[in-house]
N, C-alpha and C positions, 0 to 999 in steps of 0.2 A: 841539693842543688839540679835542677831537672837537667836532662840530657845532658851533662856536665863533659860528659866523653862523645862528644856526637863529632867526628872528624878523626876522632884517633884511629891508630890503624893498628888491629892485632893479630898472631898466628895462632891458630887453636890446631894440636895434633889431638887423635883420636876421635874427630871431626864427626866422622857416618854414622857414629850411633852412641845410643847412653849419653855420659856424664859431658863429655865433648860435643855432640850435639847440641846437647840444652843450654850450654855453655856458649856455644856459636849464636844459637836463635838469640838468646837475654841480651850478649852484646850487640847484634846486629838492632835489636829492639834502642838499643838504647844510643844507637847512632855511629856504632864502631864498625868500622871496613874491616871484614873477617876475610885472613887468609886462612881456608879449611883443607887440612889435611891428614891424611888417611892413605890405608894401603891401596885401595883400590878408589880409581877415578869413580869408574862407573857406580860405585856404594856412594861416592858424595854425591854425584847426581843425584841420583836418585835419593837421598836422603834431603838437599838442600833445592829439589827443585823448587822454582817460583819464588824462591826470594833472592832480591838484590843487594847491593854492595857486599858481596862474595866473590872470593877469586879461589879456584879449585887447584891444591897443590900438592897430589899424590906423592907420598914418597914411603921407602921402607926403610923404615927407622932400626931396625936389625943390620944395615949395612951401612959402613963407616963414607963412604961417597957418595950415598942420596940424601944423607942427613947432613951432609957438606952443599948438597945441591939445594936442598931445601932451604937453607939459612939464604945463598945467595938469592934465590926466588925471592925470597921472603923481602930483600933489601931493608929498606928501613921502619921497624915496627914500635909501637910505643906498650906494646902486652906481647908478653910470651905466655901464654898457656900451653906448659908439658902435663899432656893430659893421659896420649896411648897407653897402652897394658895390657897386659895376655896375664894368663895363670896359668898353671901348671899345679896337679897335684898327685905328688907322687912322694912313698917314704925316702928317708934322703939315700936309701944303699943301694934304689934300684931309681933312682934322678938321671933322668937322662942326660949327661952333659953338654950335650949338644942346644939342648933347650935350655938346661942354666944359661949360656951365653947370648943364648937369642933373649931372652927375656932380662939380663942384667944391662944389655947393648937397647933393646927399646927404652927401660922404664931408668937406667939411672946413665948411661952414659951419651944417647941422643941429648938427652937435655942439657946433659955439661957442655955439648956439642953446640948446638944451637944457645946457649947463652955465651957462650964464648966468643960465639960469631954475631948476634946480634943486643950485646949489653953496650960496645961502643958508640953503638948510634944512639942510645938510650942516654949516658956520657955528652954526648955531643949535643944534643939536645935538652939535657938537664932535667929530665921526667923519662917514667919507665915504671910499669908493672911487671914484674914477674912471679904469677902463680904455679905452682906444683904441685900437681894434685894427686898426694901421698894415701895416705889409710890408714886407718887405726892401728895399720900394721905395719906400719912407720914407728910406731911407739911401742907396741906389745909384738909377742910371736904368737903362729897356731903351729898345731903339729902339720907335716904334708907340704908346705908352700914353703921350702928354704929359698928360693929361687926368690922369688915374691918378696918374701920379707925383709933378704936380703937388700933385696933394691931399696924398698920401701926407706927403710933408714940408712941405705947411703942416700936417697935421695931430700931427706931430713937434714944429712950433716951440708949437702952441697947448699940446699936451701939456706942456711945459715949461717957458712961460709959466705957467700955471695953477699948476702945481705951485709955482714959485719965492712965489708970492700965497697960497694956500692954506698953506701952510707956514709961514708967518709971522702966520698966524692960529688956525690948528691943528695943533697935536702930534701927531693921528693922522687925519688928512686926506692920504692920499696920490692922485697922479695917475702916471700909469704910460701908456706904451704897447707893443705887443706887436709885434714883426715881425715874422712866420714869410716863409718863401720861399710856394714852393708848393703846397698844401694840396689835400687830395682833396676838392672839393665841386664844385656845378652850376654854380659863377665859371669854375673853370676849366678845366673838361671842356668848356662853350662857348667858351674862348681857346684849346684845339685844334685846332679845325675853323678858326677866325681866325688863327691861327698862322700854320695850314697855306698860308692862302691868299696871306699877305704874304711869306712867307718860300719859295713856289713848292714845299713840299716835301709830302711826303706826312702824314697824320694821325699815323698811326703811328710817324715819324720825330720827331713836336714832343717827347715828353715827355723823350726820349734827348738830343736835339739842341739844343734851345732850355730847355727849362723847368728838366732837371738839369743841364743840361752845366757851371755852375759850382760843381755842389754836390760835397763832400768825401764825402756818401755819397750814393748814384744813388736815393731814395727819395720818394716823395711823404710829408707832412704829414698825419695823421689830424684832423678835425675833434676830435675828444674829448682828444687831446694838449695843441690848443691851450686847451680848452675848461680844461685843470686846471692850465696855468698862471696862466689870467686867474679862476683861485679861488682859489689861492695867494697871490696879487698882493691880495685882498679880504681875508686872512686877519690876526688882528690880531699876528701874529706877523711880519708883514711890513711891518710900521710904520716901516721905516726905510729903502723902497726906492722913492725916487720920483723924477718925474721922468725917468724912465729910456726907454729905449728897447731891453725885453728880443729880443733877438733869436732868433729859430726858424730857422735859414738851414741846416742841416744843412752846414755849413762853408764856404757860399759867400761870408763876408767873410770869410774866412779869407785870400784872394790878394793 
């Protein structure tokens, strides 16, 4: 159904770059009105300059009050995309506890708070889509990423729980997670230098020997490809897909 999402409203976090920016653009192309959130208003304005039907809503998702304010500003939304994230690469014994707290709040607590705030409106309208952008690291682990892996595993648990609750109250309200392996984003590009440091190898070796070593297909995923899957999960014909972890892992988990 062409333009089946026209007139819907969505909140996308982490919308100023990478996957979040690609999702925002894809939803706008489908006729969705998007509330785009990120840490910096200026970065949002630069990334989304010239686009219509988009509202900028800067927020610091590491701060509970800021998350709650974002939920209030968003008001009623039909689609919630919890995408914002960050990474910190370090052995567990030297992992900064403050960085742990920040990552868990942005990537697990904030999705919980936004879901808690926006789900009642979806119940009232008897339609909704919640998409949590997780990672292949929501299903498996890698060394030196204790906070990120823990947050993404928790996000999958939240996804399944909310899907069960929502399905019992509405036949057209789905909750899913998307789990890509490495995507060509600024976050991944930053990791290349961090991974080179902790593994003691050159930056040029990281993609092949660390990031893609488990992939059957040795390619980075493009943000637009993730956005296309997210958009499909929002469409009416995806009503039966809920409580799932949709993998985009280029064969990583086939091992």
